[in-house]
Structures are given as structure tokens and as C-alpha cells.
N, C-alpha and C positions, 0 to 999 in steps of 0.2 A: 922754264915756267911750268908748273904742274897743270895737267888737263883737269877738266871738271870731274871726270870719273876717278882720277887719281886722288883728288881732294875728298871725294865721297868716301873712298876706301880708307884714306888716311884718318879722317876725322870720325867716321861712323862705322868703319869695318865692313862696309858693303857698298856696292854700286847700285843696288836695287832701291829705287825711290820709295817703294812701299815699305820695305824693311827699315829704311832710315826713319820713317814716320811711325813705324810700328802698327800699320793698318793692313787690312786685306786688300787684294787687288780689286775687289768689287765694292770697296768703301764708298760711301756717299760723299758729296762735296762737303756736307756739314761735318762728317767724321774726319775728313782730311784737314779741314780748317781747324778743328779742335785739336787734333794731333800736332799740327804745325804750331799752334799757339803754345801748347804745353812745352814742346821741345824748344821753341825759340826763347821761352823764358829762362831755360837752363843755360843757354849760350848767349844771351843778350849782352852786347858790349857794354851797356851802361851798368852792369852788375859786377864787373871785374875791375881789378887794379890796372894801372897804366901798363904794368909789365906783361899782363895777360891780354890786353885789349886787342892786339894785332891778331892773335890766334882766335879769340872769340869772334872778331869781326869776320874772319874767313869762314868759320863755322856758320855764322849767321847768314852770310851770303849764299852758302851752299843750300841751306834750308829754304831761303827765299826763292832761289831758282827752282828747287823741287816743287814748292807750292805753286808757283806760277805755271808750271807745266801740268800738274795734276788737277788744278782747279779749272783749267781751260779744256773744254771738251775735245776740240780738234787736236791740241797738243798732246793731250792724254791718250787719244786714240792712236796717234803716231807712235808715242812712246810704248804703248801696250803692244803694238804690232811689230815694232822694230827692236824694242828693248834697248834703245839708245836715244841720245838727245844731244844736240849741239849746245853745250852749256857755256860756250865762250862767245856767243854771238853778240851779246850786249853787256860786256864786262864793266862798262862805265855806269850801269844803272845803280841808283841809290836805293839800297834795300832797306835802310832805316826809314826813308820816306814811305816806301811801300808798306812796311809794317805799321807805321803810325797811322796810315790812311785806313787800315783794316781794323785795328784793335784800339782800345782805349789807351790813354797815356799810362805808361808803366811808372810805378812808384815803388819806393823801398818796401812798403808794407806787402805789396804783391809778392815780391821776391822772398821776403822773410817767411810768408805763409807757405809759399811753394817749397822753400827749403825744408821746412818742418815736415811737409807731406812726403818729400822725396827721400830724405835720409831715413834709412831703415826699411824702405819700400822694396818690393820685388823689382821695380824698375831700376833702382840703384844697384841691386844685386846683379842684374843682368848687364848693366853698364860696366860694373867692376869685372865681371867675367869676360866681357868682350875686350876691354882694355888690357886685361891680363894676357889673354890669348894673342891679341894683335902685337903687343909689345914684348911677348915672351918673358913676362915677369919683370919688366923694367919699371921700377916704381916712379921714376921721373915722368915717364910717359903716362902712366896710370893716373897720377895726380893731375896731369894736364887734361886728360880725356874725361875723367869722372867729375861731373858738376859738383860744386860746393865742397870739394875735397881739398885738404891741405896737409901739412906735415903732422898736425895733431890727429889726422884721420888714419895715419899709417897702421897703428896697432889694430884698429877695427877692421881695416881692409885686409890685413894679413890673416886675421882670425876668420874672416869670411872666405878667403881663398883657401885656407887650410881645410875648412869644412868641405869646400868643393873638391879638393884633391882627395880627401878621405872618402867622399861619395863617388869618386871615379868620374866626376864631371869634367875635370881638366887635368892636364899633365902637370907634374911638379917640376918647377925650374929652381935649381939650387941657388942661382944668383938672386932670386927673389927672397927666399927664406933665410939665406946666409949672405946678405948684402954686405959689402965692405963698409967698415965703420967710417972711413974717410969720405966715401960717397954720400953716406947719410948726413955727415956733418956739413958737407958743402951744400946740400939741399936745404938743411935746416938753417944754415947761415944766410942763404939767399932769401928764404921765406921770412925769416925774422927781420931782415933789412926792408923787405917790401911791406911787412906789417907795420913797422915803425914809421915808414914813410906815409902809409895810408892813414895812420892815426893823426898825422899833422894836418890832414885835409879838413877844411871847414865844411862839414856835411850839409848844413843848411844853405850855405852859399853855393855849393856844388849842385844841390837839388834845384835851386832857383835858376842856375845857368842851364841845367838840363831841360827845365821846363821851357825856358826862353828858346833854346835851340830846337826843341820839339815843335814849337809853334812856327819857328822859322822854316824848318824842314817841311812842315805841312803846307805852308804857303808856296814853297818852291815846288812841291809835288803837284799842287793844284795848278800852278802856272804851266808845269810840264805837260799835264793832261790837256789843259786848254789849248796849248800850242799845237799838240798832236791833232786835236779835234778840228782846230782852225785849218790845219794843213790838209787833213784827209776827209773832213766832213764839215765844210764851211757853212752848210745850211742849218746845222744843229747848234743851238745855243745851250750851253751847259750851266747848271746851277753851281755857284761857287761853294767849294767845300768849306772854306773858312767862314763865309757869310752864313752858311747853314748852321755851322757850329755856334756863331755869335747869336743868331736868331733863336736857336734852341735855348741858349743861356738866358736870353731876355724873357722868353716864355716862362721858364722856370721861376725866374725872379717875380714876374707878375702873379703867377699862381700862388707863390708863397706869401704875398702881401695880404693882410686881412682886409675883408670888405669893409667899406666905410658906411 
């Protein structure tokens, strides 16, 4: 089983929490939360096919662990002083529930908008460079690491890397620019099969299921927090997350009704 640091290195090319999020070491809590949100949208398990979901989930877990460390003053202080962190202490924690409790419900429109902003951006260019260097020019790994990329992205990725090589930014790997035709065909065949399978999915039905699962996860998370507080702080009574959400909806409905 890989350690947490090994997972950081494998998925993000570094074990430095700040480098993963792309923030400075003196970043504020607000900057850290914003960076976590943007990066988590790229690797969110709900945006990928079933074939990619296991990898996306592992990436998502790593980000969640990093955020819980840096947003907590005591944990962050320990990490800053020691440069290390025990990332395997609560491996059973549900990071989807954690994410849902912090941010609004994710929907397809959010991901589509972010995809448009990401493709062609400097962030994408840096991600391509990092994936190219880590994989030593292995296109299979590059497509796995770079968000929103697929077989149709290959010509554009090759063009971007060629520019980097010409500029002296990266070394040239012959296996990348002269990849065997059989390897390309196997990758394309696998991708086409996944695409055909995904086209059979009833998107509206899937979105409804995702919304129902999101509500269920939120309730489970609320119960988890309440149980912790009942155990460690029995004098403090906590407001319900789900009840707060329902009351907020009711208020909005009342405000939208015209006065009689």
C-alpha cells in the first residue's frame, strides 16, 4: 500500500502541500480554501467515467487530507515545522462528505465552465509539463494526470511539449514524439470503448441519483459530527446542517412570494 507522501508524489509530482495547491507558504486560509476548491473540481470523482473513478477518488482524497491539514492552525504549524504529516491516521474518513459540507453542490454546468477556463490556460500548460517530466513522456500517464484530456487532446499536447523542448524547458523523450503505432491504437481503442459506454448513460437520471446521494452524504456527515461532539463535548448542542439548509430554502421561498 502506498504511503500518503508517495501518493502526493505520484498524483501531483511533489510532496509539498503548498506546491500541490499552488499557493505560497504564507497563504491565508481563504487563499488555501480557494485553491483547494479549484483543484478539487479538476479531480472530482463525479466528473469522470467509471473507468477513471478509482484514480480520481484517490486524487480527491489526497487533496482533502492536504486541506484539512493546512486549514487547521495547529496541524499547519506542525507541518510547517516538521515538513511531514501522518496522512494515514484516519484513512476511513469520507472526503466526499467533507467536500460537500464546505462547498455548494457540484453540477455539470460548474464543470463545463471550469473546463473552458482550464483548457488553453497557463495552469494546463504547467500540468502538461509536470506530467511529461514525471512520466518521462508516457502519453498514457499524461492523459491520466492532465484534467479534461483524452485521445483527441494528443495532437495539442504534443504541440505544447514540442514548444517546451524547443524553448529548452524540458528534455526530449524519443518515445513521446515517436510513439509506437500499436500503443497508440490500444489507447484509442480503450478510450473509444469507454466513450461509447458513457454515451449509453441516462445523464438526467444520473444527475438525479448524484443529487440524492449528495443529500444522503450530507446527512451522514452531520450525524458524524454530532456523534463526535456528543462524545467529546456533551454540553454543547449543535445546530443541524441539514435543518439549516432546509430553513434557508424556506426563507428564500417566503421572500420570493409577492406581498398580498
